[in-house]
C-alpha positions in Angstrom: 0.1 0.3 0.3 3.2 2.5 0.8 4.1 1.9 -2.7 0.9 2.8 -4.3 1.3 6.0 -2.3 5.0 6.6 -3.5 4.3 5.5 -7.0 0.8 7.8 -7.3 2.9 10.8 -5.3 5.7 10.3 -8.6 3.2 10.1 -11.1 1.8 13.1 -9.8 5.1 15.1 -9.4 5.9 14.2 -12.8 2.9 15.4 -14.2 3.3 18.7 -12.8 6.7 19.0 -14.3 5.5 17.8 -17.3 2.7 20.4 -17.3 5.2 23.4 -16.3 8.3 22.5 -18.4 7.1 20.1 -21.3 6.6 23.6 -23.6 9.7 25.1 -23.4 11.7 21.5 -23.6 9.9 20.8 -26.7 11.0 24.3 -28.1 14.7 23.6 -27.1 14.2 20.6 -28.6 12.8 22.0 -32.1 15.2 24.3 -32.5 17.6 21.6 -31.9 16.2 19.2 -34.4 14.5 21.9 -36.9 11.8 19.1 -37.0 8.3 19.8 -35.2 7.0 15.9 -35.4 10.5 14.5 -34.0 10.7 17.3 -31.2 7.5 16.3 -30.5 8.3 12.4 -30.4 11.9 14.3 -28.4 10.3 15.7 -26.0 7.7 12.7 -24.6 11.2 10.5 -25.1 12.8 12.9 -22.3 9.5 12.8 -19.9 9.8 9.0 -20.5 13.5 8.9 -19.8 12.8 11.7 -16.0 10.2 8.9 -15.5 12.4 5.9 -15.8 15.4 7.6 -13.9 13.1 9.6 -11.5 14.5 7.6 -8.8 18.4 8.6 -9.3 17.0 12.4 -9.2 18.6 13.4 -6.0 17.3 17.0 -6.4 21.1 18.4 -6.0 19.9 21.0 -9.4 16.6 21.9 -10.4 14.1 20.2 -11.5 13.9 22.4 -14.8 17.9 22.0 -15.4 17.3 18.1 -14.9 14.6 17.7 -17.4 16.8 20.0 -19.8 19.9 17.8 -19.4 17.5 14.7 -20.4 16.2 16.4 -23.1 19.8 17.8 -24.2 21.0 13.9 -24.4 17.8 12.6 -25.8 18.4 15.4 -28.5 22.2 14.1 -28.7 21.6 10.3 -29.3 18.7 11.5 -32.1 21.9 13.4 -34.1 24.3 10.5 -33.3 21.8 8.8 -35.3 20.5 10.8 -38.2 20.5 14.3 -39.5 17.7 16.3 -39.4 15.6 16.4 -42.7 14.0 19.8 -42.4 14.3 23.2 -41.0 10.6 24.2 -39.2 10.6 28.1 -40.2 8.4 29.0 -37.2 7.4 27.7 -34.6 7.7 30.2 -31.7 5.0 32.2 -31.0 5.8 35.1 -28.8 3.5 35.2 -25.8 4.3 38.3 -24.1 1.4 40.5 -25.2 -1.5 38.8 -25.6 -3.5 40.7 -27.9 -1.1 41.8 -30.4 -1.9 43.9 -33.2 -1.9 41.9 -36.6 0.9 44.1 -38.0 2.4 43.5 -34.8 1.7 39.6 -34.8 3.1 39.0 -38.4 6.7 41.3 -37.6 6.7 39.0 -34.4 6.6 35.9 -36.8 9.1 37.3 -39.7 11.8 38.3 -36.5 11.4 35.0 -35.1 11.8 32.9 -38.7 14.9 35.0 -39.4 16.1 34.5 -36.2 15.7 30.6 -36.0 16.6 30.5 -39.7 20.2 32.1 -38.5 20.7 29.6 -35.5 19.6 26.7 -37.8 22.9 28.0 -39.8 25.6 28.0 -36.6 27.3 24.7 -35.8 25.2 23.2 -32.9 27.2 24.0 -29.7 26.8 27.3 -30.8 23.6 27.3 -31.5 22.7 25.2 -28.1 24.6 27.8 -25.6 22.2 30.5 -27.9 18.8 28.9 -27.0 20.0 28.0 -23.2 21.8 31.3 -22.2 19.7 33.7 -24.5 16.5 32.3 -25.3 15.8 30.0 -22.9 17.1 32.3 -19.7 19.4 29.3 -18.1 22.3 30.8 -15.9 25.6 29.7 -17.1 25.6 27.6 -14.3 22.2 25.7 -15.3 23.5 25.4 -19.0 26.6 24.2 -17.9 25.0 21.2 -16.2 22.5 20.4 -19.0 25.3 20.4 -21.6 28.1 18.6 -19.5 30.2 21.5 -19.6 32.7 23.4 -17.9 30.9 27.2 -16.8 34.0 28.9 -18.6 33.2 26.5 -21.5 29.8 28.0 -21.8 30.9 31.6 -21.5 33.9 31.2 -24.5 31.3 28.7 -26.5 28.6 32.2 -26.4 31.0 34.9 -26.4 32.1 33.1 -29.9 28.8 32.8 -31.0 26.9 35.7 -30.5 29.2 37.7 -33.1 28.8 35.0 -35.5 24.7 35.0 -35.1 24.9 38.6 -35.4 26.7 38.5 -38.6 24.2 35.4 -40.2 21.1 37.9 -39.0 23.0 41.0 -40.9 23.8 38.8 -44.0 20.4 37.9 -43.9 19.4 41.7 -44.1 17.8 41.2 -40.7 18.0 44.5 -38.4 18.7 42.8 -34.9 18.4 45.5 -31.8 19.9 43.5 -28.9 21.6 39.7 -29.1 23.5 40.2 -25.7 
């Protein structure tokens, strides 16, 4: 009977994590794979691995960081098996303004399209560090845990990646205001 209570508690906690983090993890994986359907599959795989590895989670890291680490590893495994087939042009909807004007919505979609197109041209390490630090807002420490890198490597890679991203955006004709 105690086992069922523990199992139900675990299931409820994982369901809460899914509700809190699945959208962000999906978007992260989608940027990394550039494949909407594959990102959905890998997001589900991430939570299956979290469920199976729940007993090993020692709460030393934040739950979000632990789940993104799993998502990172699942995505790396996917890339090792095969390369993505296509680029998803626009997948991220900006939810900052719940009632944007139609022109603003179109502009946001165009900006997101240009940003993700430029990100897709970067090497994977640069793309990952930019997504985690600048788009997802992880700290250097959290990004280092997710990527399995030293904090210094995260900082250096980001420092190298930002100018290359800016260059890609400029060559694409996109006028960026701030990417740092």
